[in-house]
KEPATI-201769 format. One line per 10 residues: their letters; for each residue x, y, z of N, C-alpha, C, O. Coordinates in nm, 3 decimals. Layout:
residues N
a	X:Y:Z:X:Y:Z:X:Y:Z:X:Y:Z ~ ...
This chain:
residues 80
xxxxxxxxxx	-1.692:1.950:6.577:-1.810:1.918:6.500:-1.933:1.925:6.591:-1.924:1.906:6.712 ~ -2.047:1.952:6.528:-2.173:1.954:6.600:-2.281:1.901:6.506:-2.274:1.919:6.385 ~ -2.381:1.834:6.565:-2.488:1.774:6.485:-2.618:1.848:6.511:-2.661:1.862:6.626 ~ -2.681:1.895:6.403:-2.810:1.962:6.412:-2.921:1.860:6.431:-2.902:1.741:6.404 ~ -3.036:1.906:6.477:-3.150:1.817:6.502:-3.196:1.746:6.375:-3.251:1.636:6.382 ~ -3.173:1.807:6.260:-3.215:1.746:6.133:-3.109:1.654:6.073:-3.126:1.604:5.962 ~ -2.998:1.632:6.146:-2.895:1.540:6.100:-2.779:1.604:6.026:-2.682:1.535:5.995 ~ -2.786:1.733:5.998:-2.673:1.800:5.933:-2.556:1.807:6.030:-2.574:1.823:6.151 ~ -2.436:1.797:5.976:-2.314:1.803:6.054:-2.246:1.936:6.026:-2.229:1.974:5.910 ~ -2.208:2.008:6.131:-2.137:2.135:6.118:-1.992:2.111:6.159:-1.965:2.071:6.272
xxxxxxxxxx	-1.901:2.134:6.066:-1.760:2.102:6.087:-1.677:2.229:6.076:-1.685:2.300:5.975 ~ -1.598:2.260:6.179:-1.509:2.376:6.170:-1.398:2.345:6.071:-1.337:2.238:6.075 ~ -1.374:2.439:5.983:-1.273:2.422:5.878:-1.160:2.520:5.910:-1.162:2.635:5.866 ~ -1.063:2.473:5.985:-0.953:2.557:6.032:-0.879:2.617:5.913:-0.850:2.548:5.815 ~ -0.849:2.745:5.922:-0.774:2.812:5.816:-0.863:2.888:5.719:-0.816:2.978:5.649 ~ -0.992:2.853:5.714:-1.083:2.925:5.625:-1.174:3.019:5.702:-1.232:3.110:5.644 ~ -1.187:2.997:5.833:-1.279:3.077:5.913:-1.424:3.040:5.888:-1.514:3.118:5.917 ~ -1.446:2.922:5.834:-1.581:2.880:5.796:-1.619:2.747:5.859:-1.534:2.668:5.900 ~ -1.749:2.725:5.863:-1.805:2.596:5.899:-1.855:2.530:5.773:-1.924:2.594:5.693 ~ -1.822:2.405:5.754:-1.879:2.329:5.643:-2.003:2.260:5.695:-2.001:2.197:5.801
xxxxxxxxxx	-2.112:2.271:5.620:-2.237:2.205:5.657:-2.251:2.083:5.568:-2.253:2.094:5.445 ~ -2.261:1.967:5.631:-2.262:1.840:5.558:-2.395:1.769:5.582:-2.443:1.761:5.695 ~ -2.454:1.718:5.475:-2.582:1.646:5.486:-2.561:1.511:5.553:-2.447:1.464:5.562 ~ -2.668:1.448:5.599:-2.655:1.313:5.655:-2.598:1.212:5.555:-2.544:1.109:5.595 ~ -2.611:1.242:5.427:-2.557:1.155:5.323:-2.410:1.182:5.290:-2.350:1.111:5.210 ~ -2.352:1.286:5.353:-2.211:1.317:5.333:-2.181:1.423:5.230:-2.065:1.446:5.198 ~ -2.283:1.490:5.176:-2.264:1.594:5.075:-2.245:1.729:5.145:-2.321:1.765:5.235 ~ -2.142:1.806:5.102:-2.123:1.940:5.155:-2.232:2.030:5.097:-2.241:2.047:4.975 ~ -2.314:2.086:5.186:-2.428:2.167:5.143:-2.393:2.314:5.129:-2.437:2.380:5.035 ~ -2.315:2.364:5.223:-2.277:2.506:5.219:-2.159:2.530:5.311:-2.119:2.443:5.389
xxxxxxxxxx	-2.105:2.649:5.300:-1.996:2.694:5.386:-2.040:2.827:5.447:-2.079:2.920:5.376 ~ -2.034:2.834:5.581:-2.080:2.952:5.653:-1.960:3.022:5.715:-1.884:2.961:5.790 ~ -1.943:3.151:5.685:-1.836:3.230:5.746:-1.870:3.255:5.892:-1.982:3.295:5.925 ~ -1.773:3.230:5.980:-1.797:3.244:6.124:-1.727:3.365:6.184:-1.734:3.385:6.305 ~ -1.660:3.444:6.104:-1.603:3.569:6.152:-1.465:3.560:6.214:-1.432:3.641:6.300 ~ -1.386:3.466:6.172:-1.250:3.456:6.223:-1.166:3.373:6.127:-1.221:3.299:6.045 ~ -1.036:3.384:6.137:-0.949:3.308:6.048:-0.936:3.162:6.091:-0.925:3.073:6.007 ~ -0.936:3.139:6.220:-0.915:3.003:6.270:-1.024:2.966:6.370:-1.037:3.027:6.477 ~ -1.101:2.867:6.334:-1.202:2.811:6.424:-1.146:2.683:6.483:-1.074:2.610:6.416 ~ -1.181:2.656:6.608:-1.131:2.532:6.666:-1.242:2.437:6.706:-1.224:2.315:6.700
xxxxxxxxxx	-1.357:2.487:6.747:-1.466:2.402:6.793:-1.599:2.468:6.765:-1.607:2.589:6.740 ~ -1.705:2.386:6.769:-1.840:2.438:6.763:-1.931:2.346:6.841:-1.906:2.226:6.853 ~ -2.038:2.404:6.896:-2.133:2.327:6.975:-2.267:2.399:6.977:-2.271:2.522:6.976 ~ -2.374:2.323:6.981:-2.508:2.380:6.993:-2.542:2.405:7.137:-2.503:2.331:7.227 ~ -2.617:2.513:7.159:-2.679:2.541:7.287:-2.812:2.609:7.253:-2.814:2.724:7.208 ~ -2.920:2.539:7.275:-3.051:2.591:7.236:-3.061:2.599:7.085:-3.031:2.503:7.014 ~ -3.105:2.713:7.037:-3.122:2.735:6.893:-3.000:2.797:6.827:-3.006:2.833:6.710 ~ -2.891:2.811:6.900:-2.771:2.877:6.847:-2.653:2.779:6.840:-2.644:2.682:6.915 ~ -2.565:2.809:6.746:-2.441:2.734:6.732:-2.327:2.827:6.775:-2.313:2.936:6.720 ~ -2.248:2.784:6.870:-2.137:2.863:6.921:-2.006:2.809:6.866:-1.985:2.688:6.861
xxxxxxxxxx	-1.918:2.900:6.824:-1.788:2.862:6.768:-1.677:2.932:6.844:-1.689:3.050:6.878 ~ -1.570:2.859:6.872:-1.452:2.922:6.932:-1.359:2.964:6.818:-1.328:2.887:6.728 ~ -1.317:3.088:6.825:-1.227:3.145:6.725:-1.093:3.170:6.793:-1.084:3.248:6.888 ~ -0.990:3.104:6.745:-0.859:3.120:6.807:-0.779:3.236:6.748:-0.681:3.280:6.808 ~ -0.821:3.285:6.631:-0.753:3.400:6.571:-0.849:3.469:6.477:-0.911:3.406:6.391 ~ -0.862:3.602:6.493:-0.946:3.681:6.404:-0.859:3.755:6.303:-0.736:3.754:6.313 ~ -0.923:3.817:6.207:-0.850:3.889:6.103:-0.771:4.008:6.155:-0.671:4.047:6.095 ~ -0.816:4.067:6.267:-0.746:4.185:6.320:-0.648:4.149:6.432:-0.605:4.237:6.507 ~ -0.613:4.020:6.443:-0.511:3.978:6.538:-0.561:3.942:6.677:-0.482:3.899:6.760 ~ -0.689:3.959:6.703:-0.743:3.921:6.833:-0.745:3.769:6.846:-0.751:3.697:6.746
xxxxxxxxxx	-0.739:3.723:6.969:-0.746:3.579:6.993:-0.848:3.550:7.101:-0.883:3.636:7.182 ~ -0.897:3.426:7.101:-0.982:3.380:7.208:-1.122:3.436:7.211:-1.165:3.488:7.314 ~ -1.195:3.429:7.103:-1.333:3.477:7.099:-1.430:3.361:7.084:-1.394:3.254:7.034 ~ -1.553:3.384:7.129:-1.662:3.290:7.105:-1.766:3.362:7.023:-1.808:3.472:7.058 ~ -1.808:3.301:6.914:-1.907:3.361:6.824:-2.036:3.279:6.828:-2.032:3.156:6.830 ~ -2.149:3.347:6.830:-2.279:3.281:6.826:-2.338:3.297:6.687:-2.348:3.408:6.635 ~ -2.378:3.186:6.628:-2.441:3.188:6.497:-2.584:3.137:6.512:-2.607:3.027:6.562 ~ -2.680:3.215:6.468:-2.819:3.172:6.468:-2.848:3.115:6.330:-2.864:3.189:6.233 ~ -2.854:2.983:6.322:-2.865:2.917:6.192:-3.007:2.870:6.160:-3.030:2.809:6.056 ~ -3.101:2.899:6.250:-3.241:2.867:6.221:-3.286:2.730:6.268:-3.400:2.691:6.244
xxxxxxxxxx	-3.198:2.656:6.335:-3.238:2.527:6.392:-3.146:2.495:6.508:-3.034:2.543:6.515 ~ -3.195:2.413:6.597:-3.115:2.372:6.710:-3.039:2.243:6.679:-3.044:2.192:6.568 ~ -2.971:2.194:6.778:-2.896:2.071:6.759:-2.873:2.001:6.891:-2.927:2.040:6.994 ~ -2.793:1.900:6.885:-2.762:1.822:7.003:-2.653:1.890:7.083:-2.548:1.925:7.028 ~ -2.678:1.909:7.211:-2.577:1.973:7.296:-2.470:1.872:7.333:-2.493:1.751:7.332 ~ -2.354:1.922:7.364:-2.241:1.837:7.397:-2.270:1.752:7.521:-2.240:1.633:7.525 ~ -2.328:1.817:7.622:-2.366:1.747:7.745:-2.515:1.764:7.763:-2.560:1.855:7.833 ~ -2.593:1.678:7.701:-2.737:1.691:7.703:-2.803:1.673:7.838:-2.918:1.713:7.856 ~ -2.732:1.614:7.933:-2.789:1.590:8.064:-2.777:1.709:8.158:-2.832:1.705:8.268 ~ -2.708:1.815:8.118:-2.687:1.931:8.206:-2.800:2.029:8.185:-2.803:2.135:8.249
C-alpha cells in the first residue's frame, strides 16, 4: 500500500494486476491497471508510483513499473 499526498490509498490487488484507489473515507474510487497479473508492492517516489510485478501476462517475472498518476505521495523512507 502507498498513501498519496491527498490522502488516497493505493492498494495492490494481487491476481487482478490492478491497484485499487481508496478515498480517505474508505470508498473505492477506481481501479488502475498496472501492466501485470500479480502485483506485490507499491511505493511513491517523487511524483511517480512504482509497483513491483511478480508475474506478467507473457510469463516474465520480476519487473518494476512506474505509474505517473498526477500526484505525489509519502515515500516509504522519507528521511532518505
